[in-house]
ZADOKE-442844 format. One record per residue (C-alpha): chain; x, z, y; residue number from 1. Coordinates in Angstrom, 1 decimal, decimal comma. Layout:
REM ZADOKE-442844
  chain      c1      c3      c2  resi
      A       X       Z       Y   NUM
...
//
This chain:
REM ZADOKE-442844
  chain      c1      c3      c2  resi
      A   -67,3   -46,6    42,2     1
      A   -66,7   -42,9    42,2     2
      A   -68,5   -40,5    39,9     3
      A   -70,1   -39,0    43,0     4
      A   -71,9   -42,3    43,6     5
      A   -72,9   -43,2    40,0     6
      A   -75,8   -40,7    39,9     7
      A   -76,9   -41,8    43,4     8
      A   -76,9   -45,4    42,3     9
      A   -79,3   -44,5    39,4    10
      A   -81,4   -42,6    41,9    11
      A   -81,7   -45,7    44,1    12
      A   -82,4   -47,9    41,1    13
      A   -85,3   -45,6    40,1    14
      A   -86,7   -46,3    43,6    15
      A   -86,8   -50,0    42,6    16
      A   -84,7   -51,1    45,6    17
      A   -83,3   -54,6    45,7    18
      A   -79,7   -54,9    44,4    19
      A   -78,5   -56,0    47,8    20
      A   -80,1   -52,9    49,4    21
      A   -78,5   -50,6    46,8    22
      A   -75,1   -52,2    47,5    23
      A   -75,5   -51,6    51,2    24
      A   -76,5   -47,9    50,7    25
      A   -73,6   -47,3    48,3    26
      A   -71,1   -48,9    50,7    27
      A   -72,3   -46,7    53,7    28
      A   -72,3   -43,5    51,7    29
      A   -68,9   -44,3    50,4    30
      A   -67,7   -44,7    54,0    31
      A   -69,2   -41,3    54,8    32
      A   -67,6   -39,6    51,8    33
      A   -64,2   -41,1    52,8    34
      A   -64,7   -39,6    56,3    35
      A   -65,8   -36,3    54,8    36
      A   -62,8   -36,2    52,5    37
      A   -62,3   -32,6    51,2    38
      A   -64,5   -31,0    53,9    39
      A   -67,7   -29,3    52,9    40
      A   -71,0   -31,1    53,0    41
      A   -72,6   -28,7    55,5    42
      A   -74,5   -28,8    58,7    43
      A   -71,4   -28,4    60,9    44
      A   -69,7   -31,4    59,4    45
      A   -72,8   -33,5    59,4    46
      A   -73,1   -32,9    63,1    47
      A   -69,5   -33,8    63,5    48
      A   -70,2   -37,1    61,7    49
      A   -73,2   -37,7    63,9    50
      A   -70,9   -37,4    67,0    51
      A   -68,4   -39,7    65,3    52
      A   -71,0   -42,4    65,0    53
      A   -72,1   -42,0    68,6    54
      A   -68,5   -42,4    69,8    55
      A   -67,5   -45,3    67,6    56
      A   -70,7   -47,5    67,5    57
      A   -72,6   -48,7    70,5    58
      A   -75,6   -50,4    68,9    59
      A   -78,6   -48,2    68,2    60
      A   -79,6   -50,3    65,1    61
      A   -76,2   -49,8    63,5    62
      A   -76,2   -46,1    64,0    63
      A   -79,8   -45,7    62,8    64
      A   -79,1   -47,7    59,7    65
      A   -76,3   -45,3    58,8    66
      A   -78,5   -42,3    59,6    67
      A   -81,4   -43,6    57,4    68
      A   -79,0   -44,2    54,5    69
      A   -77,4   -40,7    54,9    70
      A   -80,8   -39,1    55,1    71
      A   -81,6   -40,7    51,7    72
      A   -78,3   -39,4    50,3    73
      A   -78,9   -35,9    51,6    74
      A   -82,4   -35,9    50,1    75
      A   -80,9   -36,9    46,8    76
      A   -78,4   -34,1    47,1    77
      A   -81,2   -31,7    48,0    78
      A   -79,5   -30,8    51,2    79
      A   -81,8   -29,1    53,8    80
      A   -80,7   -31,4    56,6    81
      A   -82,0   -34,7    58,0    82
      A   -80,6   -36,6    60,9    83
      A   -82,9   -37,5    63,8    84
      A   -82,9   -41,2    64,5    85
      A   -81,9   -42,4    68,0    86
      A   -84,6   -43,6    70,3    87
      A   -84,4   -47,2    71,5    88
      A   -84,6   -45,8    75,0    89
      A   -81,1   -44,6    74,6    90
      A   -80,0   -48,1    75,5    91
      A   -81,1   -47,6    79,1    92
      A   -79,0   -44,5    79,5    93
      A   -75,7   -45,3    81,1    94
      A   -72,7   -43,0    80,7    95
      A   -69,0   -43,3    81,7    96
      A   -66,2   -42,8    79,2    97
      A   -63,4   -40,4    79,9    98
      A   -61,1   -42,9    81,6    99
      A   -63,9   -44,3    83,7   100
      A   -65,0   -40,9    84,8   101
      A   -61,5   -39,9    85,9   102
      A   -61,0   -43,1    87,8   103
      A   -64,4   -42,7    89,5   104
      A   -63,9   -39,0    90,5   105
      A   -60,4   -39,6    91,8   106
      A   -61,2   -42,7    93,8   107
      A   -62,0   -40,8    97,1   108
      A   -58,6   -39,2    97,1   109
      A   -57,0   -42,5    98,1   110
      A   -58,4   -42,1   101,6   111
      A   -56,4   -38,9   102,3   112
      A   -58,9   -37,9   105,0   113
      A   -61,6   -35,3   105,6   114
      A   -64,2   -37,9   104,7   115
      A   -62,3   -38,7   101,5   116
      A   -62,4   -34,9   100,6   117
      A   -66,1   -34,8   101,4   118
      A   -66,7   -37,7    99,1   119
      A   -64,5   -36,2    96,4   120
      A   -66,6   -33,0    96,5   121
      A   -69,8   -35,0    96,4   122
      A   -68,8   -36,9    93,3   123
      A   -67,4   -33,8    91,6   124
      A   -70,6   -31,8    92,2   125
      A   -72,8   -34,7    91,2   126
      A   -71,0   -34,6    87,8   127
      A   -70,1   -31,0    87,0   128
      A   -73,1   -29,1    88,3   129
      A   -75,9   -31,0    86,7   130
      A   -77,8   -30,8    90,0   131
      A   -79,8   -33,8    91,3   132
      A   -78,6   -35,6    94,4   133
      A   -81,5   -34,3    96,5   134
      A   -80,4   -30,8    95,7   135
      A   -76,7   -31,4    96,3   136
      A   -77,1   -32,9    99,8   137
      A   -79,0   -29,8   100,9   138
      A   -76,2   -27,4    99,9   139
      A   -74,8   -25,2   102,6   140
      A   -71,6   -23,2   102,7   141
      A   -73,7   -20,1   102,0   142
      A   -74,6   -21,6    98,6   143
      A   -71,0   -21,5    97,4   144
      A   -69,5   -18,4    95,7   145
      A   -65,8   -19,1    95,3   146
      A   -65,2   -15,7    93,8   147
      A   -67,5   -16,4    90,8   148
      A   -66,8   -20,2    90,9   149
      A   -70,4   -21,2    91,1   150
      A   -73,1   -22,6    93,3   151
      A   -76,3   -20,7    93,8   152
      A   -79,4   -22,7    94,9   153
      A   -82,7   -20,9    94,7   154
      A   -82,9   -19,7    91,1   155
      A   -80,2   -22,1    89,9   156
      A   -76,6   -21,1    89,3   157
      A   -74,2   -23,9    88,5   158
      A   -70,6   -23,4    87,7   159
      A   -67,9   -25,4    89,4   160
      A   -64,6   -26,5    87,8   161
      A   -61,1   -25,5    88,9   162
      A   -60,5   -29,0    90,2   163
      A   -63,7   -29,0    92,2   164
      A   -62,8   -25,6    93,6   165
      A   -59,3   -26,7    94,6   166
      A   -60,6   -29,7    96,6   167
      A   -63,5   -27,7    98,0   168
      A   -61,2   -25,1    99,5   169
      A   -59,2   -27,9   101,1   170
      A   -62,3   -29,5   102,5   171
      A   -63,7   -26,3   103,9   172
      A   -60,4   -25,4   105,5   173
      A   -60,3   -28,7   107,3   174
      A   -63,9   -28,5   108,5   175
      A   -63,8   -27,2   112,1   176
      A   -67,4   -27,8   113,0   177
      A   -70,1   -25,1   112,8   178
      A   -72,5   -27,1   110,7   179
      A   -73,5   -25,0   107,7   180
      A   -74,4   -28,1   105,5   181
      A   -71,7   -29,0   103,0   182
      A   -72,3   -32,8   103,3   183
      A   -72,6   -34,2   106,8   184
      A   -72,2   -37,6   108,4   185
      A   -69,0   -37,3   110,4   186
      A   -69,5   -40,5   112,3   187
      A   -72,9   -39,3   113,6   188
      A   -71,5   -35,9   114,3   189
      A   -68,8   -37,4   116,5   190
      A   -71,5   -39,2   118,5   191
      A   -73,5   -36,0   118,9   192
      A   -76,3   -37,2   116,6   193
      A   -77,7   -35,2   113,7   194
      A   -75,0   -32,6   114,3   195
      A   -77,0   -30,0   112,3   196
      A   -78,3   -32,3   109,6   197
      A   -77,1   -33,2   106,1   198
      A   -76,5   -36,5   104,5   199
      A   -79,6   -38,3   103,3   200
      A   -80,2   -39,1    99,7   201
      A   -79,6   -42,8   100,4   202
      A   -76,4   -42,1   102,2   203
      A   -75,1   -40,1    99,2   204
      A   -76,1   -42,9    96,8   205
      A   -74,3   -45,4    99,0   206
      A   -71,1   -43,3    98,7   207
      A   -71,3   -43,4    94,9   208
      A   -71,9   -47,1    95,1   209
      A   -68,9   -47,6    97,3   210
      A   -66,5   -46,0    94,9   211
      A   -68,1   -47,7    91,9   212
      A   -67,2   -51,0    93,5   213
      A   -63,5   -50,0    93,6   214
      A   -63,3   -49,6    89,8   215
      A   -62,0   -52,2    87,5   216
      A   -64,2   -53,5    86,1   217
      A   -66,8   -52,8    88,8   218
      A   -69,5   -50,5    87,4   219
      A   -72,9   -49,4    88,5   220
      A   -72,7   -45,6    89,0   221
      A   -75,8   -43,7    90,1   222
      A   -76,3   -39,9    90,4   223
      A   -78,2   -40,1    87,1   224
      A   -75,3   -41,8    85,5   225
      A   -73,1   -38,8    86,2   226
      A   -75,8   -36,4    84,9   227
      A   -76,1   -38,5    81,8   228
      A   -72,3   -38,4    81,4   229
      A   -72,2   -34,6    81,7   230
      A   -75,0   -34,3    79,1   231
      A   -73,3   -36,8    76,7   232
      A   -69,9   -35,0    77,0   233
      A   -71,6   -31,7    76,2   234
      A   -73,5   -33,1    73,3   235
      A   -70,4   -34,8    71,9   236
      A   -68,5   -31,5    71,9   237
      A   -71,3   -29,7    69,9   238
      A   -73,7   -28,8    72,7   239
      A   -77,3   -28,2    71,7   240
      A   -80,6   -29,1    73,5   241
      A   -80,5   -25,6    75,0   242
      A   -77,0   -26,3    76,3   243
      A   -78,3   -29,4    78,0   244
      A   -81,3   -27,6    79,4   245
      A   -79,0   -25,0    81,0   246
      A   -76,4   -27,5    82,3   247
      A   -78,9   -30,0    83,8   248
      A   -81,4   -27,3    84,8   249
      A   -84,5   -28,6    83,0   250
      A   -87,5   -26,4    83,7   251
      A   -88,9   -26,9    80,2   252
      A   -87,4   -26,8    76,7   253
      A   -89,6   -29,8    75,7   254
      A   -88,2   -32,0    78,4   255
      A   -84,6   -31,0    77,5   256
      A   -85,2   -31,8    73,8   257
      A   -86,6   -35,2    74,6   258
      A   -83,7   -36,0    76,8   259
      A   -81,3   -34,6    74,2   260
      A   -82,6   -37,2    71,6   261
      A   -82,1   -40,1    74,0   262
      A   -78,6   -39,2    75,3   263
//
């Protein structure tokens, strides 16, 4: 045992913990100190370790055990920092990893058609803008500002990525109709039905489901899955609850903070 842990062991013994419990605490703290190496024990590195746990462990109980033990160690060290434990509700929040996200977003391009481009834009916007699907289907060409690379809808301004912009330009260039809506049903438009209407929410959801079924393994991907994935990726790279609030357009700080704890 290192000298760093000898004093902590005495601290735990004074708490009258069982020997097996003390052994568990010391083992986990030792793992943390190995990860920390020569880095400073400060807020920045503690947040990095938190993200490390989220990326490398899937079970809530496993992560929370480590956080509880680290909170004990930080209290012993008189550090003014305590980890928030993960909510059990986090288990119901589905996210895609980087490989799955890329595979899903690129799936429509296999069609090499106008409909494939439409679907590609739909998937891209459902991920990168943080907008809800009910907002996305109502977007018109007038909501898009390609000079500033953003979408403006009511009081919301959502940035679009370079990839999204590239495919969006191709899509708009190939759209020869006069319908202002960005997402339309081309089959119905050909028949002269709903020529001035946009896709329904259910139609948009079916498009996501269709491409989810092409993945290996087949996944369940909903509009909320993509919003969760955006939030998770932002949090994993150091984003705060305020970052999540702005990216996913939460109207209140409280709602964003609650969601931040779950993601």
